[in-house]
All heavy atoms as a GROMACS GRO file, in nm:
protein
  497
    1MET      N    1  20.225 -16.382  22.487
    1MET     CA    2  20.190 -16.408  22.625
    1MET      C    3  20.079 -16.513  22.636
    1MET      O    4  20.086 -16.601  22.719
    1MET     CB    5  20.148 -16.276  22.691
    1MET     CG    6  20.110 -16.289  22.834
    1MET     SD    7  20.253 -16.338  22.931
    1MET     CE    8  20.179 -16.351  23.088
    2ILE      N    9  19.977 -16.500  22.550
    2ILE     CA   10  19.866 -16.596  22.556
    2ILE      C   11  19.912 -16.735  22.516
    2ILE      O   12  19.857 -16.835  22.563
    2ILE     CB   13  19.747 -16.548  22.470
    2ILE    CG1   14  19.624 -16.636  22.494
    2ILE    CG2   15  19.778 -16.552  22.325
    2ILE    CD1   16  19.513 -16.562  22.555
    3GLU      N   17  20.015 -16.742  22.430
    3GLU     CA   18  20.067 -16.872  22.389
    3GLU      C   19  20.126 -16.948  22.507
    3GLU      O   20  20.108 -17.069  22.520
    3GLU     CB   21  20.173 -16.856  22.278
    3GLU     CG   22  20.117 -16.808  22.147
    3GLU     CD   23  20.115 -16.657  22.134
    3GLU    OE1   24  20.155 -16.586  22.230
    3GLU    OE2   25  20.072 -16.608  22.028
    4ILE      N   26  20.194 -16.876  22.594
    4ILE     CA   27  20.254 -16.938  22.713
    4ILE      C   28  20.145 -16.990  22.807
    4ILE      O   29  20.157 -17.099  22.863
    4ILE     CB   30  20.348 -16.839  22.784
    4ILE    CG1   31  20.465 -16.805  22.693
    4ILE    CG2   32  20.397 -16.895  22.917
    4ILE    CD1   33  20.551 -16.693  22.744
    5ILE      N   34  20.040 -16.913  22.823
    5ILE     CA   35  19.928 -16.955  22.907
    5ILE      C   36  19.862 -17.080  22.851
    5ILE      O   37  19.832 -17.175  22.924
    5ILE     CB   38  19.827 -16.840  22.924
    5ILE    CG1   39  19.890 -16.724  23.000
    5ILE    CG2   40  19.700 -16.888  22.993
    5ILE    CD1   41  19.810 -16.597  23.003
    6LEU      N   42  19.840 -17.082  22.719
    6LEU     CA   43  19.779 -17.199  22.656
    6LEU      C   44  19.868 -17.322  22.668
    6LEU      O   45  19.819 -17.433  22.694
    6LEU     CB   46  19.748 -17.169  22.509
    6LEU     CG   47  19.632 -17.074  22.484
    6LEU    CD1   48  19.624 -17.036  22.338
    6LEU    CD2   49  19.501 -17.134  22.530
    7LEU      N   50  19.998 -17.306  22.650
    7LEU     CA   51  20.090 -17.419  22.665
    7LEU      C   52  20.091 -17.471  22.809
    7LEU      O   53  20.100 -17.592  22.833
    7LEU     CB   54  20.230 -17.378  22.623
    7LEU     CG   55  20.253 -17.367  22.473
    7LEU    CD1   56  20.390 -17.309  22.445
    7LEU    CD2   57  20.238 -17.502  22.407
    8THR      N   58  20.080 -17.381  22.906
    8THR     CA   59  20.074 -17.422  23.046
    8THR      C   60  19.946 -17.499  23.075
    8THR      O   61  19.950 -17.602  23.143
    8THR     CB   62  20.082 -17.298  23.138
    8THR    OG1   63  20.198 -17.223  23.105
    8THR    CG2   64  20.085 -17.338  23.283
    9ILE      N   65  19.834 -17.454  23.020
    9ILE     CA   66  19.707 -17.524  23.038
    9ILE      C   67  19.713 -17.662  22.974
    9ILE      O   68  19.664 -17.761  23.031
    9ILE     CB   69  19.590 -17.440  22.982
    9ILE    CG1   70  19.571 -17.315  23.066
    9ILE    CG2   71  19.461 -17.523  22.979
    9ILE    CD1   72  19.471 -17.216  23.008
   10ILE      N   73  19.774 -17.672  22.857
   10ILE     CA   74  19.788 -17.802  22.790
   10ILE      C   75  19.875 -17.895  22.875
   10ILE      O   76  19.842 -18.013  22.892
   10ILE     CB   77  19.847 -17.784  22.649
   10ILE    CG1   78  19.746 -17.715  22.558
   10ILE    CG2   79  19.888 -17.918  22.589
   10ILE    CD1   80  19.801 -17.672  22.423
   11ALA      N   81  19.982 -17.844  22.930
   11ALA     CA   82  20.070 -17.926  23.014
   11ALA      C   83  19.998 -17.976  23.139
   11ALA      O   84  20.011 -18.092  23.178
   11ALA     CB   85  20.194 -17.848  23.053
   12ILE      N   86  19.919 -17.890  23.200
   12ILE     CA   87  19.842 -17.930  23.319
   12ILE      C   88  19.738 -18.035  23.282
   12ILE      O   89  19.716 -18.132  23.355
   12ILE     CB   90  19.779 -17.807  23.385
   12ILE    CG1   91  19.887 -17.719  23.446
   12ILE    CG2   92  19.676 -17.848  23.491
   12ILE    CD1   93  19.839 -17.584  23.493
   13SER      N   94  19.675 -18.019  23.166
   13SER     CA   95  19.573 -18.115  23.122
   13SER      C   96  19.634 -18.252  23.096
   13SER      O   97  19.575 -18.354  23.133
   13SER     CB   98  19.506 -18.065  22.995
   13SER     OG   99  19.439 -17.945  23.018
   14VAL      N  100  19.752 -18.255  23.035
   14VAL     CA  101  19.819 -18.383  23.012
   14VAL      C  102  19.857 -18.448  23.144
   14VAL      O  103  19.844 -18.569  23.161
   14VAL     CB  104  19.942 -18.362  22.920
   14VAL    CG1  105  20.027 -18.487  22.913
   14VAL    CG2  106  19.897 -18.321  22.781
   15LYS      N  107  19.902 -18.368  23.238
   15LYS     CA  108  19.936 -18.420  23.371
   15LYS      C  109  19.812 -18.479  23.439
   15LYS      O  110  19.820 -18.586  23.502
   15LYS     CB  111  19.996 -18.307  23.455
   15LYS     CG  112  20.032 -18.344  23.595
   15LYS     CD  113  20.160 -18.421  23.599
   15LYS     CE  114  20.201 -18.437  23.744
   15LYS     NZ  115  20.296 -18.544  23.762
   16VAL      N  116  19.698 -18.414  23.424
   16VAL     CA  117  19.573 -18.464  23.482
   16VAL      C  118  19.534 -18.596  23.417
   16VAL      O  119  19.489 -18.689  23.484
   16VAL     CB  120  19.460 -18.359  23.468
   16VAL    CG1  121  19.324 -18.420  23.494
   16VAL    CG2  122  19.484 -18.243  23.561
   17ILE      N  123  19.553 -18.608  23.285
   17ILE     CA  124  19.518 -18.731  23.216
   17ILE      C  125  19.603 -18.847  23.269
   17ILE      O  126  19.551 -18.956  23.296
   17ILE     CB  127  19.537 -18.715  23.063
   17ILE    CG1  128  19.433 -18.619  23.007
   17ILE    CG2  129  19.528 -18.850  22.992
   17ILE    CD1  130  19.458 -18.577  22.864
   18TYR      N  131  19.733 -18.827  23.284
   18TYR     CA  132  19.821 -18.935  23.328
   18TYR      C  133  19.805 -18.967  23.477
   18TYR      O  134  19.825 -19.082  23.518
   18TYR     CB  135  19.967 -18.902  23.298
   18TYR     CG  136  20.000 -18.920  23.153
   18TYR    CD1  137  20.044 -18.814  23.076
   18TYR    CD2  138  19.987 -19.044  23.091
   18TYR    CE1  139  20.074 -18.831  22.942
   18TYR    CE2  140  20.016 -19.062  22.958
   18TYR     CZ  141  20.060 -18.955  22.884
   18TYR     OH  142  20.089 -18.971  22.752
   19ASP      N  143  19.772 -18.871  23.558
   19ASP     CA  144  19.761 -18.894  23.702
   19ASP      C  145  19.617 -18.897  23.751
   19ASP      O  146  19.590 -18.869  23.868
   19ASP     CB  147  19.837 -18.785  23.778
   19ASP     CG  148  19.986 -18.796  23.760
   19ASP    OD1  149  20.033 -18.904  23.724
   19ASP    OD2  150  20.056 -18.696  23.784
   20ALA      N  151  19.524 -18.931  23.665
   20ALA     CA  152  19.382 -18.928  23.701
   20ALA      C  153  19.350 -19.021  23.818
   20ALA      O  154  19.272 -18.986  23.906
   20ALA     CB  155  19.296 -18.962  23.580
   21ARG      N  156  19.410 -19.138  23.820
   21ARG     CA  157  19.381 -19.234  23.926
   21ARG      C  158  19.428 -19.182  24.062
   21ARG      O  159  19.354 -19.186  24.160
   21ARG     CB  160  19.445 -19.368  23.896
   21ARG     CG  161  19.408 -19.474  23.998
   21ARG     CD  162  19.437 -19.614  23.950
   21ARG     NE  163  19.370 -19.650  23.828
   21ARG     CZ  164  19.244 -19.696  23.820
   21ARG    NH1  165  19.175 -19.708  23.929
   21ARG    NH2  166  19.192 -19.729  23.705
   22SER      N  167  19.548 -19.130  24.070
   22SER     CA  168  19.598 -19.081  24.198
   22SER      C  169  19.524 -18.954  24.242
   22SER      O  170  19.500 -18.934  24.362
   22SER     CB  171  19.748 -19.056  24.191
   22SER     OG  172  19.777 -18.956  24.096
   23ILE      N  173  19.486 -18.869  24.147
   23ILE     CA  174  19.408 -18.749  24.182
   23ILE      C  175  19.272 -18.789  24.236
   23ILE      O  176  19.224 -18.734  24.335
   23ILE     CB  177  19.394 -18.658  24.058
   23ILE    CG1  178  19.529 -18.597  24.021
   23ILE    CG2  179  19.292 -18.546  24.084
   23ILE    CD1  180  19.530 -18.526  23.888
   24THR      N  181  19.209 -18.888  24.172
   24THR     CA  182  19.077 -18.934  24.217
   24THR      C  183  19.085 -18.996  24.356
   24THR      O  184  18.999 -18.972  24.440
   24THR     CB  185  19.020 -19.036  24.116
   24THR    OG1  186  19.016 -18.975  23.988
   24THR    CG2  187  18.881 -19.078  24.156
   25GLU      N  188  19.187 -19.076  24.380
   25GLU     CA  189  19.202 -19.138  24.511
   25GLU      C  190  19.228 -19.035  24.620
   25GLU      O  191  19.184 -19.052  24.734
   25GLU     CB  192  19.316 -19.240  24.508
   25GLU     CG  193  19.284 -19.364  24.430
   25GLU     CD  194  19.404 -19.456  24.415
   25GLU    OE1  195  19.515 -19.417  24.458
   25GLU    OE2  196  19.387 -19.564  24.358
   26LYS      N  197  19.298 -18.928  24.586
   26LYS     CA  198  19.336 -18.830  24.686
   26LYS      C  199  19.224 -18.732  24.719
   26LYS      O  200  19.205 -18.695  24.835
   26LYS     CB  201  19.458 -18.754  24.636
   26LYS     CG  202  19.522 -18.666  24.738
   26LYS     CD  203  19.652 -18.608  24.684
   26LYS     CE  204  19.721 -18.525  24.788
   26LYS     NZ  205  19.847 -18.467  24.738
   27TYR      N  206  19.147 -18.688  24.618
   27TYR     CA  207  19.055 -18.578  24.639
   27TYR      C  208  18.906 -18.614  24.633
   27TYR      O  209  18.823 -18.534  24.670
   27TYR     CB  210  19.080 -18.468  24.535
   27TYR     CG  211  19.214 -18.400  24.553
   27TYR    CD1  212  19.317 -18.422  24.463
   27TYR    CD2  213  19.238 -18.317  24.662
   27TYR    CE1  214  19.440 -18.361  24.479
   27TYR    CE2  215  19.360 -18.257  24.680
   27TYR     CZ  216  19.461 -18.278  24.588
   27TYR     OH  217  19.582 -18.220  24.606
   28PHE      N  218  18.871 -18.733  24.586
   28PHE     CA  219  18.730 -18.769  24.573
   28PHE      C  220  18.698 -18.892  24.657
   28PHE      O  221  18.787 -18.964  24.700
   28PHE     CB  222  18.695 -18.797  24.426
   28PHE     CG  223  18.715 -18.677  24.336
   28PHE    CD1  224  18.820 -18.674  24.247
   28PHE    CD2  225  18.629 -18.569  24.342
   28PHE    CE1  226  18.839 -18.564  24.165
   28PHE    CE2  227  18.648 -18.459  24.260
   28PHE     CZ  228  18.753 -18.457  24.171
   29SER      N  229  18.569 -18.917  24.675
   29SER     CA  230  18.528 -19.035  24.751
   29SER      C  231  18.545 -19.161  24.667
   29SER      O  232  18.564 -19.155  24.546
   29SER     CB  233  18.382 -19.021  24.796
   29SER     OG  234  18.298 -19.021  24.683
   30ASN      N  235  18.532 -19.275  24.730
   30ASN     CA  236  18.556 -19.402  24.662
   30ASN      C  237  18.429 -19.466  24.607
   30ASN      O  238  18.431 -19.583  24.571
   30ASN     CB  239  18.622 -19.501  24.760
   30ASN     CG  240  18.762 -19.458  24.798
   30ASN    OD1  241  18.828 -19.392  24.722
   30ASN    ND2  242  18.805 -19.496  24.916
   31GLU      N  243  18.319 -19.394  24.599
   31GLU     CA  244  18.194 -19.454  24.559
   31GLU      C  245  18.198 -19.511  24.418
   31GLU      O  246  18.172 -19.627  24.396
   31GLU     CB  247  18.080 -19.352  24.573
   31GLU     CG  248  18.049 -19.322  24.716
   31GLU     CD  249  17.937 -19.222  24.730
   31GLU    OE1  250  17.866 -19.197  24.633
   31GLU    OE2  251  17.921 -19.171  24.841
   32ASP      N  252  18.225 -19.428  24.320
   32ASP     CA  253  18.232 -19.475  24.182
   32ASP      C  254  18.360 -19.423  24.119
   32ASP      O  255  18.360 -19.332  24.037
   32ASP     CB  256  18.108 -19.428  24.104
   32ASP     CG  257  18.089 -19.503  23.975
   32ASP    OD1  258  18.165 -19.600  23.953
   32ASP    OD2  259  18.000 -19.467  23.898
   33GLU      N  260  18.469 -19.486  24.158
   33GLU     CA  261  18.601 -19.436  24.122
   33GLU      C  262  18.628 -19.443  23.971
   33GLU      O  263  18.684 -19.349  23.914
   33GLU     CB  264  18.706 -19.517  24.198
   33GLU     CG  265  18.844 -19.458  24.191
   33GLU     CD  266  18.939 -19.531  24.283
   33GLU    OE1  267  18.902 -19.558  24.397
   33GLU    OE2  268  19.051 -19.558  24.238
   34ASN      N  269  18.587 -19.550  23.906
   34ASN     CA  270  18.613 -19.564  23.763
   34ASN      C  271  18.541 -19.457  23.681
   34ASN      O  272  18.594 -19.406  23.584
   34ASN     CB  273  18.573 -19.702  23.714
   34ASN     CG  274  18.669 -19.808  23.762
   34ASN    OD1  275  18.786 -19.780  23.784
   34ASN    ND2  276  18.619 -19.929  23.778
   35LYS      N  277  18.420 -19.423  23.722
   35LYS     CA  278  18.344 -19.319  23.653
   35LYS      C  279  18.413 -19.183  23.669
   35LYS      O  280  18.423 -19.106  23.573
   35LYS     CB  281  18.202 -19.314  23.706
   35LYS     CG  282  18.113 -19.218  23.634
   35LYS     CD  283  17.971 -19.224  23.689
   35LYS     CE  284  17.882 -19.127  23.618
   35LYS     NZ  285  17.746 -19.127  23.673
   36GLN      N  286  18.462 -19.155  23.787
   36GLN     CA  287  18.531 -19.029  23.812
   36GLN      C  288  18.662 -19.021  23.736
   36GLN      O  289  18.699 -18.915  23.686
   36GLN     CB  290  18.556 -19.013  23.962
   36GLN     CG  291  18.430 -18.993  24.041
   36GLN     CD  292  18.453 -18.997  24.191
   36GLN    OE1  293  18.562 -19.031  24.236
   36GLN    NE2  294  18.351 -18.964  24.267
   37ILE      N  295  18.732 -19.133  23.724
   37ILE     CA  296  18.858 -19.135  23.650
   37ILE      C  297  18.832 -19.108  23.502
   37ILE      O  298  18.900 -19.028  23.439
   37ILE     CB  299  18.930 -19.271  23.670
   37ILE    CG1  300  18.980 -19.282  23.812
   37ILE    CG2  301  19.046 -19.286  23.572
   37ILE    CD1  302  19.030 -19.418  23.850
   38ARG      N  303  18.729 -19.174  23.447
   38ARG     CA  304  18.694 -19.150  23.307
   38ARG      C  305  18.654 -19.005  23.283
   38ARG      O  306  18.691 -18.944  23.182
   38ARG     CB  307  18.580 -19.241  23.263
   38ARG     CG  308  18.629 -19.371  23.204
   38ARG     CD  309  18.516 -19.450  23.144
   38ARG     NE  310  18.437 -19.506  23.254
   38ARG     CZ  311  18.306 -19.509  23.259
   38ARG    NH1  312  18.234 -19.461  23.161
   38ARG    NH2  313  18.244 -19.562  23.362
   39LEU      N  314  18.578 -18.948  23.375
   39LEU     CA  315  18.535 -18.809  23.363
   39LEU      C  316  18.656 -18.715  23.368
   39LEU      O  317  18.666 -18.622  23.287
   39LEU     CB  318  18.436 -18.774  23.474
   39LEU     CG  319  18.383 -18.631  23.475
   39LEU    CD1  320  18.296 -18.608  23.352
   39LEU    CD2  321  18.305 -18.605  23.601
   40LEU      N  322  18.746 -18.738  23.460
   40LEU     CA  323  18.865 -18.654  23.474
   40LEU      C  324  18.953 -18.662  23.350
   40LEU      O  325  19.002 -18.561  23.300
   40LEU     CB  326  18.943 -18.697  23.599
   40LEU     CG  327  19.037 -18.598  23.662
   40LEU    CD1  328  18.964 -18.470  23.697
   40LEU    CD2  329  19.101 -18.657  23.785
   41LYS      N  330  18.970 -18.783  23.297
   41LYS     CA  331  19.050 -18.800  23.175
   41LYS      C  332  18.981 -18.733  23.056
   41LYS      O  333  19.047 -18.671  22.972
   41LYS     CB  334  19.072 -18.947  23.145
   41LYS     CG  335  19.175 -19.011  23.234
   41LYS     CD  336  19.200 -19.154  23.193
   41LYS     CE  337  19.310 -19.215  23.278
   41LYS     NZ  338  19.345 -19.349  23.234
   42GLY      N  339  18.850 -18.745  23.048
   42GLY     CA  340  18.776 -18.682  22.939
   42GLY      C  341  18.785 -18.531  22.942
   42GLY      O  342  18.806 -18.467  22.839
   43VAL      N  343  18.770 -18.474  23.059
   43VAL     CA  344  18.779 -18.328  23.073
   43VAL      C  345  18.921 -18.280  23.040
   43VAL      O  346  18.939 -18.181  22.969
   43VAL     CB  347  18.738 -18.284  23.215
   43VAL    CG1  348  18.773 -18.139  23.241
   43VAL    CG2  349  18.588 -18.307  23.236
   44GLY      N  350  19.021 -18.352  23.089
   44GLY     CA  351  19.159 -18.317  23.057
   44GLY      C  352  19.187 -18.324  22.908
   44GLY      O  353  19.253 -18.236  22.851
   45PHE      N  354  19.135 -18.427  22.842
   45PHE     CA  355  19.154 -18.441  22.698
   45PHE      C  356  19.086 -18.328  22.623
   45PHE      O  357  19.145 -18.268  22.532
   45PHE     CB  358  19.099 -18.577  22.654
   45PHE     CG  359  19.111 -18.601  22.506
   45PHE    CD1  360  19.234 -18.630  22.449
   45PHE    CD2  361  19.001 -18.594  22.425
   45PHE    CE1  362  19.245 -18.652  22.313
   45PHE    CE2  363  19.010 -18.615  22.289
   45PHE     CZ  364  19.133 -18.645  22.233
   46LEU      N  365  18.962 -18.298  22.660
   46LEU     CA  366  18.887 -18.192  22.593
   46LEU      C  367  18.956 -18.057  22.608
   46LEU      O  368  18.969 -17.981  22.511
   46LEU     CB  369  18.746 -18.185  22.651
   46LEU     CG  370  18.637 -18.220  22.553
   46LEU    CD1  371  18.521 -18.280  22.625
   46LEU    CD2  372  18.596 -18.098  22.478
   47VAL      N  373  18.999 -18.025  22.728
   47VAL     CA  374  19.065 -17.896  22.753
   47VAL      C  375  19.195 -17.887  22.673
   47VAL      O  376  19.223 -17.783  22.612
   47VAL     CB  377  19.091 -17.878  22.904
   47VAL    CG1  378  19.183 -17.761  22.931
   47VAL    CG2  379  18.961 -17.858  22.978
   48SER      N  380  19.271 -17.995  22.669
   48SER     CA  381  19.398 -17.990  22.595
   48SER      C  382  19.375 -17.976  22.445
   48SER      O  383  19.447 -17.901  22.378
   48SER     CB  384  19.483 -18.112  22.626
   48SER     OG  385  19.419 -18.230  22.579
   49ILE      N  386  19.274 -18.042  22.391
   49ILE     CA  387  19.245 -18.032  22.248
   49ILE      C  388  19.196 -17.891  22.213
   49ILE      O  389  19.240 -17.832  22.113
   49ILE     CB  390  19.142 -18.138  22.205
   49ILE    CG1  391  19.201 -18.277  22.216
   49ILE    CG2  392  19.091 -18.113  22.064
   49ILE    CD1  393  19.321 -18.301  22.127
   50ILE      N  394  19.108 -17.836  22.294
   50ILE     CA  395  19.057 -17.701  22.268
   50ILE      C  396  19.171 -17.598  22.274
   50ILE      O  397  19.182 -17.511  22.188
   50ILE     CB  398  18.944 -17.666  22.367
   50ILE    CG1  399  18.820 -17.750  22.336
   50ILE    CG2  400  18.910 -17.517  22.363
   50ILE    CD1  401  18.710 -17.740  22.440
   51CYS      N  402  19.256 -17.609  22.375
   51CYS     CA  403  19.369 -17.516  22.386
   51CYS      C  404  19.467 -17.534  22.270
   51CYS      O  405  19.522 -17.435  22.221
   51CYS     CB  406  19.440 -17.536  22.519
   51CYS     SG  407  19.348 -17.474  22.659
   52ALA      N  408  19.487 -17.656  22.225
   52ALA     CA  409  19.577 -17.680  22.112
   52ALA      C  410  19.521 -17.620  21.984
   52ALA      O  411  19.597 -17.562  21.904
   52ALA     CB  412  19.601 -17.829  22.095
   53ILE      N  413  19.391 -17.629  21.964
   53ILE     CA  414  19.329 -17.569  21.845
   53ILE      C  415  19.341 -17.418  21.849
   53ILE      O  416  19.376 -17.354  21.749
   53ILE     CB  417  19.182 -17.614  21.833
   53ILE    CG1  418  19.176 -17.763  21.797
   53ILE    CG2  419  19.107 -17.531  21.729
   53ILE    CD1  420  19.038 -17.822  21.805
   54ILE      N  421  19.314 -17.358  21.964
   54ILE     CA  422  19.328 -17.213  21.978
   54ILE      C  423  19.472 -17.171  21.954
   54ILE      O  424  19.499 -17.073  21.883
   54ILE     CB  425  19.280 -17.167  22.118
   54ILE    CG1  426  19.130 -17.189  22.132
   54ILE    CG2  427  19.316 -17.021  22.142
   54ILE    CD1  428  19.078 -17.170  22.274
   55LEU      N  429  19.567 -17.245  22.010
   55LEU     CA  430  19.709 -17.215  21.991
   55LEU      C  431  19.748 -17.226  21.844
   55LEU      O  432  19.823 -17.143  21.793
   55LEU     CB  433  19.793 -17.310  22.076
   55LEU     CG  434  19.943 -17.287  22.079
   55LEU    CD1  435  19.974 -17.152  22.141
   55LEU    CD2  436  20.011 -17.397  22.156
   56TYR      N  437  19.696 -17.325  21.776
   56TYR     CA  438  19.726 -17.343  21.633
   56TYR      C  439  19.682 -17.221  21.553
   56TYR      O  440  19.756 -17.170  21.470
   56TYR     CB  441  19.656 -17.469  21.582
   56TYR     CG  442  19.663 -17.484  21.432
   56TYR    CD1  443  19.782 -17.524  21.370
   56TYR    CD2  444  19.553 -17.458  21.352
   56TYR    CE1  445  19.789 -17.538  21.233
   56TYR    CE2  446  19.559 -17.470  21.215
   56TYR     CZ  447  19.677 -17.511  21.155
   56TYR     OH  448  19.683 -17.522  21.020
   57PHE      N  449  19.560 -17.174  21.577
   57PHE     CA  450  19.511 -17.060  21.502
   57PHE      C  451  19.580 -16.929  21.542
   57PHE      O  452  19.591 -16.839  21.459
   57PHE     CB  453  19.359 -17.048  21.514
   57PHE     CG  454  19.286 -17.151  21.433
   57PHE    CD1  455  19.213 -17.250  21.493
   57PHE    CD2  456  19.293 -17.149  21.295
   57PHE    CE1  457  19.146 -17.346  21.418
   57PHE    CE2  458  19.228 -17.244  21.218
   57PHE     CZ  459  19.154 -17.342  21.280
   58LEU      N  460  19.626 -16.918  21.665
   58LEU     CA  461  19.700 -16.798  21.705
   58LEU      C  462  19.838 -16.793  21.638
   58LEU      O  463  19.883 -16.687  21.596
   58LEU     CB  464  19.716 -16.794  21.856
   58LEU     CG  465  19.595 -16.748  21.936
   58LEU    CD1  466  19.624 -16.762  22.084
   58LEU    CD2  467  19.558 -16.607  21.902
   59ILE      N  468  19.904 -16.907  21.631
   59ILE     CA  469  20.036 -16.911  21.571
   59ILE      C  470  20.028 -16.898  21.419
   59ILE      O  471  20.115 -16.838  21.356
   59ILE     CB  472  20.110 -17.042  21.612
   59ILE    CG1  473  20.141 -17.039  21.760
   59ILE    CG2  474  20.236 -17.062  21.530
   59ILE    CD1  475  20.200 -17.164  21.815
   60ARG      N  476  19.923 -16.952  21.362
   60ARG     CA  477  19.906 -16.952  21.217
   60ARG      C  478  19.888 -16.813  21.156
   60ARG      O  479  19.928 -16.787  21.045
   60ARG     CB  480  19.788 -17.041  21.183
   60ARG     CG  481  19.776 -17.072  21.039
   60ARG     CD  482  19.667 -17.170  21.016
   60ARG     NE  483  19.608 -17.141  20.886
   60ARG     CZ  484  19.491 -17.176  20.848
   60ARG    NH1  485  19.415 -17.244  20.928
   60ARG    NH2  486  19.446 -17.145  20.729
   61ARG      N  487  19.828 -16.722  21.230
   61ARG     CA  488  19.799 -16.589  21.173
   61ARG      C  489  19.918 -16.504  21.157
   61ARG      O  490  20.026 -16.513  21.177
   61ARG     CB  491  19.695 -16.515  21.255
   61ARG     CG  492  19.742 -16.481  21.394
   61ARG     CD  493  19.640 -16.402  21.467
   61ARG     NE  494  19.687 -16.395  21.605
   61ARG     CZ  495  19.703 -16.285  21.671
   61ARG    NH1  496  19.668 -16.172  21.618
   61ARG    NH2  497  19.749 -16.286  21.793
   0.00000   0.00000   0.00000
């Protein structure tokens, strides 16, 4: 069950990485758009890597 949740989180994180520009334009102000896009991509990347590592160790045992 936890594997499915982790895979779903990874999928959402990848979607956030690819659609960061449209998400930023839709939900945030236009003051410093490039900084917000980089932050959103960074958070998405970090979350996906952490979930992938956890998933690896869960499947490995």
